[in-house]
C-alpha positions as CSV (number, residue, x, y, z in Angstrom):
1,M,-7.3,-7.2,2.5
2,P,-5.2,-6.0,5.4
3,T,-4.4,-8.5,8.0
4,D,-4.2,-7.8,11.7
5,D,-1.6,-10.6,12.2
6,A,2.0,-9.5,11.8
7,L,4.3,-12.2,10.7
8,P,6.1,-13.5,13.9
9,S,9.5,-13.3,12.2
10,Q,8.9,-9.8,10.8
11,K,9.6,-6.9,13.2
12,R,8.8,-3.3,12.6
13,R,11.1,-2.0,9.8
14,P,11.5,0.8,7.4
15,L,9.9,0.6,4.0
16,T,12.1,-0.8,1.3
17,D,12.9,1.3,-1.8
18,A,10.5,-0.9,-3.9
19,E,7.7,-0.6,-1.4
20,R,8.1,3.2,-1.1
21,A,8.2,3.5,-5.0
22,V,5.0,1.5,-5.4
23,I,3.2,3.6,-2.7
24,E,4.6,6.9,-4.2
25,R,3.3,5.8,-7.7
26,L,-0.2,5.1,-6.3
27,L,-0.1,8.5,-4.5
28,G,1.2,10.3,-7.5
29,S,-2.4,10.6,-8.8
30,T,-4.5,13.4,-7.4
31,F,-7.5,12.5,-5.2
32,P,-8.8,13.8,-1.9
33,G,-6.1,13.2,0.8
34,S,-3.3,12.2,-1.6
35,R,-1.0,15.0,-0.6
36,E,-1.4,14.2,3.1
37,L,-0.9,10.5,2.5
38,L,2.3,11.2,0.6
39,A,3.5,13.3,3.5
40,Q,2.9,10.4,5.8
41,L,5.4,8.3,4.0
42,R,8.3,10.0,6.0
43,H,6.7,8.6,9.2
44,T,5.6,5.2,7.9
45,A,7.1,1.8,8.7
46,V,6.1,-1.8,7.9
47,D,4.9,-3.8,10.9
48,G,3.9,-7.1,9.4
49,G,2.4,-8.7,6.4
50,C,0.2,-11.5,5.1
51,G,0.8,-15.0,6.4
52,C,0.7,-16.5,2.8
53,G,4.0,-15.0,1.9
54,C,2.7,-12.5,-0.7
55,A,4.1,-9.0,-0.9
56,T,1.2,-7.4,1.1
57,I,2.5,-5.3,4.0
58,N,0.8,-3.7,7.0
59,L,1.8,-0.1,7.4
60,S,2.1,1.9,10.6
61,V,2.3,5.7,10.7
62,D,3.7,7.6,13.6
63,R,0.5,9.6,14.3
64,S,2.3,12.1,16.6
65,R,4.3,13.3,13.5
66,A,1.7,13.1,10.7
67,I,-1.8,14.5,10.1
68,P,-4.7,12.4,9.0
69,A,-5.7,12.5,5.3
70,P,-9.3,13.6,4.4
71,V,-9.9,10.5,2.2
72,I,-13.4,9.7,0.9
73,S,-12.8,5.9,0.9
74,R,-10.9,3.4,3.0
75,T,-9.3,2.3,-0.4
76,P,-8.7,5.7,-2.0
77,V,-6.4,4.3,-4.8
78,S,-5.8,1.0,-6.5
79,A,-4.4,-0.4,-9.7
80,D,-4.9,-3.5,-11.9
81,I,-1.8,-4.9,-13.6
82,S,-1.8,-7.3,-16.4
83,D,0.9,-8.5,-18.8
84,G,-1.5,-10.5,-20.9
85,D,-0.7,-13.8,-19.1
86,T,-1.1,-12.9,-15.5
87,Y,-3.2,-10.5,-13.5
88,A,-2.4,-8.7,-10.3
89,G,-3.7,-5.8,-8.4
90,V,-2.5,-3.4,-5.7
91,V,-4.7,-1.6,-3.2
92,L,-3.7,1.1,-0.7
93,F,-5.8,1.0,2.5
94,V,-6.3,3.9,4.9
95,D,-7.7,3.7,8.4
96,G,-8.7,6.8,10.3
97,G,-6.9,8.9,7.6
98,F,-3.6,7.1,8.0
99,L,-1.9,4.6,5.7
100,S,-2.6,1.1,7.0
101,C,-1.9,-1.5,4.3
102,L,-0.5,-2.1,0.8
103,E,-2.3,-5.1,-0.5
104,V,-0.9,-7.1,-3.5
105,H,-3.3,-9.7,-4.9
106,S,-3.7,-12.1,-7.8
107,I,-6.4,-14.5,-9.0
108,D,-3.6,-17.1,-9.4
109,E,-0.6,-17.6,-7.3
110,P,0.3,-15.2,-4.5
111,V,2.3,-12.2,-5.8
112,R,5.6,-12.4,-3.9
113,V,7.4,-9.5,-5.6
114,L,6.0,-6.0,-6.0
115,P,5.3,-4.9,-9.6
116,P,7.6,-2.2,-11.0
117,P,6.1,1.2,-10.4
118,D,6.0,2.0,-14.1
119,A,3.6,-1.0,-14.6
120,I,1.1,0.7,-12.3
121,T,-1.6,2.9,-13.5
122,P,-3.4,4.3,-10.4
123,C,-7.2,4.4,-10.3
124,P,-8.1,6.8,-7.6
125,V,-11.6,7.1,-6.0
126,R,-13.0,10.5,-6.8
C-alpha cells in the first residue's frame, strides 16, 4: 500500500531503468487509462518509498505536463510473481488519474529488488 512518508534520506529522483521497465511492463497490457498512464512516465519521478526498505516507491507526476488517466480503479493493474519457492506481487496505484505508487510486496521477507519485467504477467482491472 502506498505510504505518505518519504524516506528522509531519499530525495526526489528520476525513475531507475529497472523501475521504468517494471511500470512499462505493467502498462503494456490494455485497460482503461493505460495509454495515458504510459504517457505520464515521461513526467514521473520517485519521491520516496516504504520505510521497511522494500522496493516500493512513491511516484510523483508533473501534473502541469500530463493528463489524468480515465482509470476505473485506484489499482488498475497488478501482477503476482512466483518461482515456486517464493511469492511476490506488484501493484500500480493511481490517485486522481495520476501514477502514485509502485508497490512490491511479499508474504515472507520484504522484496528489496524489483522482479525482472519478463517475470511479470500483468492482470489489469477491466
